[in-house]
N, C-alpha and C positions, 0 to 999 in steps of 0.2 A: 504494500500500500504506500502511495506517495505521501510526502509530508503534508502536501496541500489537502489530501483527503483523509488524513489521520486526525480525528478530533482531539485526541490527547496532545499530539504534537502541535496542533494549531493553537490550542489553549495555552500550552507552554510558551509558544512564541509570542502570543498576545500579552501574556503576563510579563515576559521579559521586556517587551516594548513599553508597557505601561510603567514598570519600575524604572526602566532606562530613561523614560521621559522625565520622571520625577527627579531622578539623580542628576540628569543634565540641567534641569532647572536650578537645582540646589548648587551645583558645582560651577556652572558656566553662565547662568542667567538667561533670561528670556531672549535676549538679542542673539545668543549663540545656540539656541535650542532649535537646531535644524534637523532634517531627516538624517543627514550624514552623521551628525554628532550623537543623536539618539541611538541610531543603529550601532555605532561604534561602542557606546556605553553598554548597550544591551547585548552586544556580541552577536549580532545577526546581520544579514544582508540588508542594505538600505531599501531595496525594492519592497521588502516585507512591510515597511511602514505604510506604503500606499496600498499594498495588497490587503492588509488587515483593516486599515482605518481610512483609506482614501486620501487623507491629507494630514499634514502636521497639526493643523488646528483641531481636526477631529480627534487625533491621537491625544493632544493635550487636554481636550475636553474630557475624554474618557479617563485619562490618567488622573485628572482632578477628582472625578467622582470615585474612581478606584481607590485612591489614597485616602480620601475622606471616609469612605465606607469602612475601610480597614481600621482607622483610628476611632471612629464612633463605636464600632463593634467592640473594640478593646476597652472602651470606657463605659459602655452601657450599663454593665452590672453595678459599677461604682455609682453612677448617676442615679440608678433606681433606689439606692439606699440612702440618698440625701434627704433629710427631713427638716432642714432649716436654711435660712438665707446665709447664715455664717458658714454652714456646711458647704453650700454651693460655692462661696467665695474661697474657702479652704481648698476645695477641689480645683477651682480655677487656678490658684497659685501653683499647686502641684502639677497640674496638666501643662501649665505654661512652661515650667522648668523642663518637663519631659519632652515637650514638643520642640523647645529651643535646642535642647541637646541632640535630638534626633534630626535636626535640620528642617523640620516641617514649617517653622516660622519663616525661614528663607524661601521655601517653596511658595507659601502664601503671598509673601511680598512680591515675588516674581509674577505670580498669577494675577495679582491685583494690578501690577504695572502693565502687563500685557492686555488686561481687560479694558484699559482706557482707550485702546485703538482697535481692538478686535472683538466685535459684538458677540461672536460665537463663543469665544473664550470667557467673556463677561457672563454670559448666560450659564455656562458650565460652572464657573466659580460661584455664582449665586446659588446654583443648585447644590453645590457642595456645602456651602455655608448653611443652606436650609436644613441639611441633615443634622447639623449641630443645633440649630434653632429649635427644631422639633423636639430634641431631647431636653433642652433647657426649658422649653415650654411645659413639658410634662412635670419637671421638677417644680417649677414655679406654681403651676396649677395645684399640685399636691400640697405644697408648703403654704400657699396663701389661703387655700380653702379652710384651713384650720386657724387662721389668724383673724383677729378682730379688724384688721386693716384690709382683709380680703376683698370686701365689697367695693373698695376704692381703687383697686389695682386691676390692670389689664394684663393678664399673663402673656397674651399673644404679643402685645406691643413691648412689654418688658423683656420678653425673650429676645426680641430683635435688638433692643437697647443694650442688653447684656452682651450679646454676641458682638455687636458693633464696638462696644467699649473694649472688649478683650482683644479684638482684632487690632484696634487702634493702639492699645497698650503694647501688644506684641511687637508691632512695627516701631512704635515710639521708643521702645527700650533700646534700640540700636543707637539712638542719638542721645538719650538721656535716661540711663538706667535708674538713677536716683529719683528722678521725677516719676518714673513708672512705679517705683516702690511706694512713693508717697501717695500716688493715686490709688493703689491697691489698699493701702492703710486707711485712706479716707472711706473707701467703700466698706471696709470692715467696720469702721466706726458707725456708719449708717445702719449696718445689719445689727449692731448692738443696740441702737436706738429702737429699732423695730422689736427686738427681743424684749427690751424694757417695757414697751407698751403691752406686749403679749403677757407679761408677768403681772400687770396691774390687776386689781380686783375687778369684779363685775361692774360696780358702780363707776369706777374710774374709766373703764373701757367704754362704758355707755356714754360718758361725758366726752371722751375723745371722738367717738363715732359721731355724736351729735355735732360737735364743732367742725368736723371734717365735712359732714353733710351740708352744713350751712356755708362753709367756704366753697364747696363745689357748686352751690346754688341749685 
């Protein structure tokens, strides 16, 4: 059976190309992520880029989703056990360190840079981020449903705000690591304020909710 007709061999080649695309982005940047360089990194013939994906843009789009699915799957069990905002922030700190050490922050930076001029890549990057947002939304919905502040929060919008904040901080850390640390500390202080409200007695919680309803109009 030829390699082209062998499903196992075909899957192996596709996976090599997906991983090769991500490695090329990390090591050489979006400007040098060509079919030739990806194939060299993957250790396959350059023609296989076009045979399996049609174009470099389509390969990068697939690689973006491939990489994100792998990482979200890796963290899903930990996310399912988070039961507080402080727990979510603690997880975010740990994940940030792991992602940076693995080079995934560099990949994200390159994908975002390429997305400014390549609509197809922008759509793929957004789809990849949506996988993270979906998991964060589940955590926020679970945590806020048990909070006296839950009725004033929008888990869907907050999930996107959290994701955008962490994306920004991951990229910002490259130019101001101390500033990023202070930003994370500030978010942690906000989570402590929310926890303090949750620890209030029923009467105090009712008063807080009343004040917030009036402020919301």
